[in-house]
C-alpha positions as a LaTeX table, in Angstrom:
\begin{tabular}{lrrr}
\hline
Residue & $x$ (\AA) & $y$ (\AA) & $z$ (\AA) \\
\hline
Met1 & 0.00 & 0.00 & 0.00 \\
Lys2 & 1.25 & 3.47 & $-0.91$ \\
Glu3 & 2.14 & 5.56 & 2.14 \\
Pro4 & 0.36 & 8.91 & 2.49 \\
Pro5 & 2.54 & 11.98 & 1.92 \\
Arg6 & 3.95 & 13.72 & 4.96 \\
Val7 & 2.19 & 16.88 & 6.09 \\
Glu8 & 4.13 & 20.08 & 6.81 \\
Ser9 & 3.50 & 23.71 & 7.73 \\
Leu10 & 3.82 & 26.26 & 4.95 \\
Arg11 & 4.16 & 29.02 & 7.52 \\
Asp12 & 7.08 & 27.29 & 9.22 \\
Ala13 & 8.77 & 26.85 & 5.85 \\
Tyr14 & 8.34 & 30.56 & 5.17 \\
Gly15 & 9.74 & 31.64 & 8.55 \\
Lys16 & 12.79 & 29.42 & 8.21 \\
Ala17 & 13.42 & 30.62 & 4.65 \\
Leu18 & 13.30 & 34.22 & 5.88 \\
Val19 & 16.06 & 33.46 & 8.37 \\
Glu20 & 18.18 & 31.97 & 5.58 \\
Leu21 & 17.60 & 35.05 & 3.46 \\
Gly22 & 18.58 & 37.28 & 6.36 \\
Glu23 & 21.83 & 35.38 & 6.76 \\
Arg24 & 22.65 & 35.74 & 3.07 \\
Asp25 & 21.64 & 39.35 & 2.54 \\
Ala26 & 21.97 & 42.11 & 5.12 \\
Asn27 & 19.57 & 44.25 & 3.06 \\
Thr28 & 16.64 & 41.93 & 3.84 \\
Val29 & 14.10 & 43.62 & 6.13 \\
Val30 & 10.90 & 42.11 & 7.54 \\
Leu31 & 7.70 & 43.81 & 8.75 \\
Asp32 & 4.68 & 42.37 & 10.51 \\
Ala33 & 1.39 & 43.72 & 11.87 \\
Asp34 & 1.29 & 42.18 & 15.34 \\
Leu35 & 0.82 & 38.61 & 14.08 \\
Ser36 & 4.44 & 37.48 & 13.87 \\
Gly37 & 3.81 & 34.34 & 15.92 \\
Ser38 & 1.15 & 33.19 & 13.48 \\
Thr39 & 2.93 & 34.28 & 10.29 \\
Arg40 & 6.26 & 32.90 & 11.62 \\
Thr41 & 8.14 & 36.12 & 10.89 \\
Ala42 & 9.01 & 36.00 & 14.61 \\
Leu43 & 11.79 & 33.58 & 13.64 \\
Phe44 & 13.44 & 36.36 & 11.64 \\
Gly45 & 12.83 & 38.88 & 14.41 \\
Gln46 & 14.55 & 36.68 & 16.97 \\
Lys47 & 17.63 & 36.31 & 14.77 \\
Phe48 & 17.77 & 39.83 & 13.33 \\
Pro49 & 15.99 & 42.20 & 15.75 \\
Thr50 & 17.42 & 45.35 & 14.15 \\
Arg51 & 15.95 & 44.41 & 10.78 \\
Phe52 & 12.51 & 43.38 & 12.03 \\
Phe53 & 9.67 & 45.85 & 12.62 \\
Asn54 & 6.35 & 45.02 & 14.23 \\
Val55 & 4.19 & 48.01 & 13.33 \\
Gly56 & 1.12 & 46.88 & 15.29 \\
Val57 & $-2.41$ & 46.52 & 13.98 \\
Met58 & $-1.92$ & 49.05 & 11.19 \\
Glu59 & $-1.76$ & 47.05 & 7.97 \\
Pro60 & $-2.04$ & 50.00 & 5.50 \\
Thr61 & 0.69 & 51.80 & 7.43 \\
Met62 & 2.85 & 48.67 & 7.30 \\
Met63 & 2.56 & 48.58 & 3.51 \\
Ser64 & 3.49 & 52.25 & 3.23 \\
Ile65 & 6.50 & 51.76 & 5.51 \\
Ala66 & 7.51 & 48.69 & 3.49 \\
Ala67 & 7.37 & 50.71 & 0.28 \\
Gly68 & 9.52 & 53.46 & 1.81 \\
Leu69 & 12.14 & 51.01 & 3.07 \\
Ser70 & 12.30 & 49.29 & $-0.30$ \\
Leu71 & 12.89 & 52.58 & $-2.10$ \\
Thr72 & 16.07 & 53.00 & $-0.05$ \\
Gly73 & 17.47 & 49.82 & $-1.61$ \\
Arg74 & 16.23 & 47.13 & 0.76 \\
Thr75 & 14.40 & 43.90 & $-0.05$ \\
Val76 & 11.33 & 44.04 & 2.17 \\
Phe77 & 9.01 & 41.25 & 3.28 \\
Ala78 & 5.69 & 42.30 & 4.83 \\
Ser79 & 3.40 & 39.72 & 6.40 \\
Thr80 & $-0.02$ & 39.48 & 7.98 \\
Phe81 & $-3.18$ & 37.47 & 7.40 \\
Ala82 & $-4.39$ & 37.49 & 3.79 \\
Val83 & $-7.67$ & 39.22 & 4.65 \\
Phe84 & $-5.70$ & 42.17 & 6.05 \\
Ala85 & $-2.91$ & 42.19 & 3.45 \\
Ala86 & $-5.16$ & 42.07 & 0.41 \\
Gly87 & $-8.34$ & 43.51 & 1.91 \\
Gln88 & $-7.63$ & 45.99 & 4.69 \\
Ala89 & $-4.44$ & 47.30 & 3.06 \\
Tyr90 & $-5.47$ & 47.08 & $-0.60$ \\
Asn91 & $-5.23$ & 50.79 & $-1.39$ \\
Ala92 & $-1.83$ & 51.11 & 0.29 \\
Val93 & $-0.59$ & 48.10 & $-1.69$ \\
Arg94 & $-1.89$ & 49.67 & $-4.87$ \\
Gln95 & $-0.70$ & 53.23 & $-4.32$ \\
Ser96 & 2.45 & 52.86 & $-2.24$ \\
Ile97 & 3.84 & 49.54 & $-3.49$ \\
Cys98 & 2.62 & 48.77 & $-6.99$ \\
Tyr99 & 2.38 & 52.31 & $-8.35$ \\
Asn100 & 5.97 & 52.91 & $-7.25$ \\
Arg101 & 7.14 & 49.44 & $-8.37$ \\
Ala102 & 8.53 & 49.00 & $-4.88$ \\
Asn103 & 10.55 & 45.89 & $-4.11$ \\
Val104 & 8.13 & 44.59 & $-1.46$ \\
Lys105 & 7.20 & 40.95 & $-1.01$ \\
Ile106 & 3.84 & 40.50 & 0.69 \\
Val107 & 3.60 & 37.01 & 2.16 \\
Ala108 & 0.04 & 36.61 & 3.38 \\
Thr109 & $-0.88$ & 33.68 & 5.59 \\
His110 & $-4.33$ & 32.33 & 6.54 \\
Gly111 & $-5.75$ & 32.60 & 3.03 \\
Gly112 & $-8.99$ & 30.92 & 1.92 \\
Leu113 & $-11.52$ & 28.67 & 3.64 \\
Leu114 & $-8.90$ & 26.74 & 5.60 \\
Val115 & $-8.82$ & 29.55 & 8.15 \\
Gly116 & $-11.68$ & 27.46 & 9.53 \\
Pro117 & $-13.37$ & 28.60 & 12.76 \\
Asp118 & $-12.34$ & 32.25 & 12.31 \\
Gly119 & $-15.26$ & 32.44 & 9.89 \\
Gly120 & $-16.30$ & 34.44 & 6.87 \\
Thr121 & $-14.83$ & 37.73 & 8.06 \\
His122 & $-11.34$ & 36.21 & 7.95 \\
Gln123 & $-11.70$ & 33.74 & 5.07 \\
Ile124 & $-10.74$ & 35.98 & 2.19 \\
Leu125 & $-11.74$ & 34.26 & $-1.06$ \\
Glu126 & $-11.04$ & 37.08 & $-3.50$ \\
Asp127 & $-7.42$ & 38.00 & $-2.75$ \\
Ile128 & $-5.81$ & 36.22 & $-5.70$ \\
Gly129 & $-8.06$ & 38.14 & $-8.09$ \\
Leu130 & $-7.39$ & 41.43 & $-6.32$ \\
Met131 & $-3.62$ & 41.00 & $-6.38$ \\
Arg132 & $-3.52$ & 39.59 & $-9.92$ \\
Gly133 & $-5.26$ & 42.72 & $-11.14$ \\
Leu134 & $-2.55$ & 45.07 & $-9.87$ \\
Pro135 & $-0.04$ & 46.15 & $-12.55$ \\
Gly136 & 3.41 & 44.67 & $-12.02$ \\
Met137 & 2.39 & 42.38 & $-9.15$ \\
Thr138 & 3.77 & 38.83 & $-9.13$ \\
Val139 & 1.32 & 36.35 & $-7.53$ \\
Ile140 & 2.39 & 32.95 & $-6.16$ \\
Val141 & 0.25 & 30.31 & $-4.40$ \\
Pro142 & 2.45 & 27.40 & $-3.23$ \\
Ala143 & 1.04 & 23.89 & $-2.87$ \\
Asp144 & 3.21 & 22.71 & 0.03 \\
Ala145 & 6.07 & 23.55 & 2.40 \\
Pro146 & 8.97 & 22.80 & 0.00 \\
Ser147 & 7.48 & 25.00 & $-2.72$ \\
Thr148 & 6.80 & 27.70 & $-0.11$ \\
Arg149 & 10.50 & 27.76 & 0.70 \\
Ala150 & 11.28 & 27.95 & $-3.01$ \\
Ala151 & 8.71 & 30.72 & $-3.50$ \\
Thr152 & 10.25 & 32.81 & $-0.71$ \\
Phe153 & 13.65 & 32.69 & $-2.38$ \\
Ala154 & 12.15 & 33.16 & $-5.84$ \\
Val155 & 10.32 & 36.39 & $-5.02$ \\
Ala156 & 13.37 & 37.70 & $-3.15$ \\
Gly157 & 15.34 & 37.26 & $-6.36$ \\
Ile158 & 13.04 & 39.25 & $-8.63$ \\
Glu159 & 12.71 & 43.03 & $-8.66$ \\
Gly160 & 9.33 & 44.51 & $-7.87$ \\
Pro161 & 6.21 & 43.71 & $-5.84$ \\
Ala162 & 5.04 & 40.17 & $-5.13$ \\
Tyr163 & 2.17 & 38.51 & $-3.29$ \\
Val164 & 2.53 & 34.99 & $-1.87$ \\
Arg165 & $-0.57$ & 33.34 & $-0.41$ \\
Leu166 & $-0.18$ & 30.65 & 2.27 \\
Thr167 & $-2.68$ & 28.49 & 4.17 \\
Arg168 & $-3.13$ & 28.26 & 7.90 \\
Glu169 & $-3.45$ & 24.47 & 7.73 \\
Asn170 & $-0.50$ & 22.17 & 7.15 \\
Leu171 & $-0.58$ & 20.55 & 3.70 \\
Pro172 & 0.71 & 17.27 & 2.23 \\
Val173 & 4.10 & 17.48 & 0.55 \\
Val174 & 3.34 & 16.90 & $-3.14$ \\
Thr175 & 6.17 & 18.70 & $-4.97$ \\
Asp176 & 9.92 & 18.30 & $-5.14$ \\
Gly177 & 10.39 & 21.87 & $-3.92$ \\
Thr178 & 10.87 & 23.27 & $-7.41$ \\
Leu179 & 9.12 & 26.54 & $-8.19$ \\
Val180 & 9.92 & 28.72 & $-11.17$ \\
Val181 & 8.11 & 32.03 & $-11.50$ \\
Gly182 & 6.08 & 31.98 & $-14.71$ \\
His183 & 6.17 & 28.19 & $-15.04$ \\
Ala184 & 3.41 & 25.64 & $-14.36$ \\
Gln185 & 4.88 & 22.43 & $-12.99$ \\
Glu186 & 3.53 & 19.17 & $-14.44$ \\
Leu187 & 3.18 & 16.85 & $-11.46$ \\
Arg188 & 1.59 & 14.03 & $-13.41$ \\
Ala189 & 1.50 & 13.24 & $-17.13$ \\
Gly190 & $-1.79$ & 12.47 & $-18.86$ \\
Ser191 & $-3.62$ & 12.51 & $-22.17$ \\
Asp192 & $-7.37$ & 12.24 & $-21.42$ \\
Leu193 & $-7.93$ & 15.24 & $-19.14$ \\
Thr194 & $-5.93$ & 18.00 & $-17.44$ \\
Ile195 & $-6.54$ & 19.11 & $-13.87$ \\
Val196 & $-5.11$ & 22.56 & $-13.13$ \\
Ala197 & $-4.82$ & 23.29 & $-9.41$ \\
Leu198 & $-3.11$ & 25.59 & $-6.96$ \\
Gly199 & $-2.51$ & 25.79 & $-3.24$ \\
Ala200 & $-4.37$ & 23.32 & $-1.06$ \\
Met201 & $-6.22$ & 21.85 & $-4.04$ \\
Val202 & $-3.09$ & 20.41 & $-5.68$ \\
Ala203 & $-3.02$ & 17.41 & $-3.33$ \\
Arg204 & $-6.71$ & 16.81 & $-4.04$ \\
Ala205 & $-6.04$ & 16.98 & $-7.79$ \\
Leu206 & $-3.32$ & 14.33 & $-7.51$ \\
Asp207 & $-5.57$ & 12.12 & $-5.39$ \\
Val208 & $-8.36$ & 12.26 & $-7.97$ \\
Ala209 & $-5.91$ & 11.73 & $-10.85$ \\
Glu210 & $-4.58$ & 8.61 & $-9.15$ \\
Glu211 & $-8.08$ & 7.20 & $-8.62$ \\
Leu212 & $-9.00$ & 7.82 & $-12.24$ \\
Gly213 & $-5.73$ & 6.25 & $-13.31$ \\
Arg214 & $-6.70$ & 3.01 & $-11.59$ \\
Val215 & $-9.62$ & 2.67 & $-14.04$ \\
Gly216 & $-7.58$ & 3.53 & $-17.09$ \\
Val217 & $-8.13$ & 7.30 & $-17.35$ \\
Ser218 & $-4.93$ & 9.26 & $-18.03$ \\
Val219 & $-4.98$ & 12.59 & $-16.16$ \\
Arg220 & $-2.39$ & 15.35 & $-16.38$ \\
Val221 & $-1.97$ & 17.51 & $-13.26$ \\
Leu222 & $-0.54$ & 21.02 & $-13.47$ \\
Asp223 & 0.45 & 22.96 & $-10.35$ \\
Leu224 & $-0.26$ & 26.57 & $-11.24$ \\
Ala225 & 1.58 & 28.06 & $-8.27$ \\
Ser226 & 2.72 & 30.94 & $-10.45$ \\
Val227 & $-0.59$ & 32.70 & $-11.03$ \\
Lys228 & 1.09 & 35.82 & $-12.38$ \\
Pro229 & 3.13 & 35.62 & $-14.54$ \\
Phe230 & 0.94 & 32.89 & $-15.95$ \\
Asp231 & 2.21 & 29.92 & $-18.00$ \\
Glu232 & $-0.15$ & 30.35 & $-20.94$ \\
Ala233 & 1.88 & 27.94 & $-23.06$ \\
Ala234 & 1.41 & 25.08 & $-20.58$ \\
Ile235 & $-2.35$ & 25.67 & $-20.46$ \\
Leu236 & $-2.72$ & 25.76 & $-24.24$ \\
Arg237 & $-0.50$ & 22.70 & $-24.61$ \\
Ala238 & $-2.74$ & 20.86 & $-22.14$ \\
Ala239 & $-5.83$ & 22.00 & $-24.02$ \\
Arg240 & $-4.46$ & 20.63 & $-27.29$ \\
Asp241 & $-3.13$ & 17.42 & $-25.79$ \\
Thr242 & $-6.06$ & 16.44 & $-23.56$ \\
Gly243 & $-9.04$ & 18.38 & $-24.93$ \\
Ala244 & $-10.53$ & 19.45 & $-21.58$ \\
Leu245 & $-9.46$ & 21.21 & $-18.40$ \\
Leu246 & $-10.73$ & 21.07 & $-14.83$ \\
Val247 & $-9.57$ & 23.91 & $-12.55$ \\
Leu248 & $-9.46$ & 23.57 & $-8.75$ \\
Glu249 & $-9.00$ & 26.57 & $-6.47$ \\
Glu250 & $-9.73$ & 27.55 & $-2.87$ \\
His251 & $-10.94$ & 30.95 & $-4.08$ \\
Thr252 & $-14.02$ & 32.51 & $-5.60$ \\
Val253 & $-14.69$ & 31.23 & $-9.10$ \\
Leu254 & $-15.70$ & 34.76 & $-10.13$ \\
Thr255 & $-12.17$ & 36.19 & $-10.32$ \\
Gly256 & $-9.89$ & 33.23 & $-9.74$ \\
Val257 & $-7.61$ & 31.05 & $-11.80$ \\
Gly258 & $-10.54$ & 29.18 & $-13.34$ \\
Ala259 & $-11.67$ & 32.41 & $-14.97$ \\
Leu260 & $-8.11$ & 33.01 & $-16.17$ \\
Val261 & $-7.83$ & 29.52 & $-17.70$ \\
Ala262 & $-11.26$ & 29.77 & $-19.30$ \\
Ser263 & $-10.55$ & 33.13 & $-20.93$ \\
Thr264 & $-7.15$ & 31.95 & $-22.14$ \\
Thr265 & $-8.53$ & 28.86 & $-23.84$ \\
Ala266 & $-11.59$ & 30.70 & $-25.19$ \\
Glu267 & $-9.36$ & 33.22 & $-26.97$ \\
Asn268 & $-6.73$ & 30.79 & $-28.25$ \\
Tyr269 & $-7.92$ & 27.15 & $-28.33$ \\
Pro270 & $-11.49$ & 26.62 & $-27.13$ \\
Val271 & $-12.03$ & 23.40 & $-25.17$ \\
Pro272 & $-14.43$ & 22.48 & $-22.36$ \\
Val273 & $-13.35$ & 24.03 & $-19.05$ \\
Arg274 & $-15.04$ & 23.39 & $-15.70$ \\
Arg275 & $-14.27$ & 25.32 & $-12.53$ \\
Val276 & $-14.34$ & 23.93 & $-8.99$ \\
Gly277 & $-14.06$ & 26.75 & $-6.49$ \\
Val278 & $-16.11$ & 28.76 & $-4.05$ \\
Pro279 & $-19.37$ & 30.20 & $-5.46$ \\
Asp280 & $-20.51$ & 33.80 & $-5.02$ \\
Val281 & $-20.76$ & 33.62 & $-1.21$ \\
Phe282 & $-18.84$ & 34.46 & 1.94 \\
Gly283 & $-17.32$ & 31.67 & 4.00 \\
Glu284 & $-18.50$ & 30.62 & 7.43 \\
Ser285 & $-17.09$ & 29.21 & 10.64 \\
Gly286 & $-16.34$ & 25.50 & 10.72 \\
Glu287 & $-13.72$ & 22.80 & 10.68 \\
Pro288 & $-11.20$ & 23.70 & 7.94 \\
Trp289 & $-11.40$ & 20.60 & 5.75 \\
Ala290 & $-15.14$ & 20.20 & 6.26 \\
Leu291 & $-15.57$ & 23.70 & 4.88 \\
Leu292 & $-13.96$ & 22.68 & 1.59 \\
Asp293 & $-16.55$ & 19.92 & 1.25 \\
His294 & $-19.39$ & 22.20 & 2.33 \\
Phe295 & $-18.57$ & 24.82 & $-0.31$ \\
Gly296 & $-18.26$ & 22.34 & $-3.17$ \\
Leu297 & $-14.54$ & 21.59 & $-3.22$ \\
Ser298 & $-14.88$ & 17.99 & $-2.06$ \\
Arg299 & $-13.05$ & 15.07 & $-3.58$ \\
Glu300 & $-16.40$ & 13.67 & $-4.70$ \\
Arg301 & $-17.32$ & 16.91 & $-6.50$ \\
Val302 & $-13.95$ & 16.95 & $-8.27$ \\
Leu303 & $-14.52$ & 13.36 & $-9.43$ \\
Glu304 & $-18.02$ & 14.21 & $-10.66$ \\
Glu305 & $-16.74$ & 17.16 & $-12.68$ \\
Ala306 & $-13.90$ & 15.06 & $-14.11$ \\
Trp307 & $-16.29$ & 12.32 & $-15.26$ \\
Glu308 & $-18.61$ & 14.92 & $-16.79$ \\
Leu309 & $-15.76$ & 16.37 & $-18.84$ \\
Leu310 & $-14.66$ & 12.90 & $-19.92$ \\
Arg311 & $-18.22$ & 12.08 & $-21.05$ \\
Gln312 & $-18.48$ & 15.40 & $-22.83$ \\
Arg313 & $-15.32$ & 14.63 & $-24.77$ \\
Gly314 & $-16.46$ & 11.09 & $-25.60$ \\
Lys315 & $-13.64$ & 9.53 & $-23.55$ \\
Val316 & $-16.11$ & 7.44 & $-21.54$ \\
Gln317 & $-19.76$ & 6.44 & $-21.87$ \\
\hline
\end{tabular}
């Protein structure tokens, strides 16, 4: 019997990577908004107290300070919960960071439904769309701890603003820790159907692909961690090779990656695309993984959508 993948904390991987960056580059500066224990930036603060600034519960102010520090030549990481980074501080991110092309890396934890019992007020489901819409903003959504570490180093190495979205929950390790900005990683080859997933839904995509494989269905799985820049070539190649795409995201389907994939294929190589994500609703309080099922992101729903696409393409009866 195949052993289940190990489960690791994305936030821990981020905090440890920050410490490594701080050791390599004395220009690395980290800011937090009174949540450093949860975001794990406290690890950096303990090692480099003169380069760590806890600005308190003032997220827009933190973004403005981050922009100012970056314009003096520093590489700045700013962290808080995603609902505050992308929601509360949106205008400061837009005006202070993106408009000035400031070298600020926003690493936002506690994104999506997996915030769990904190409820709908804290379960931001529209942040990827908000950040993707900002000119010059790089957007990364890692699938596991190894790719989170890689993402931290990757955004540090590019000039300009970046947004990295992490989950509160620990996730199965499903990648080899490789993450290239602008590149979609193929985690599984396949010819009958492509599942495109990001973040917490990548493990679910692989699980479904394996189950379908046991009955002779060949499923390609793409990890679209790099939301922006977007690997259009990989999506169109998958459309041509497999003829249908299923997109999984812990985000609203209105402005998420499913909408991006659908518009890309519609303009260039139209094929059936189905989107599994959160409908036009707010989240609610509950157990993290039960909330995914409740809002239509269950393993069973993914299987249903996959079979529907396969029937639509004449791959099965």
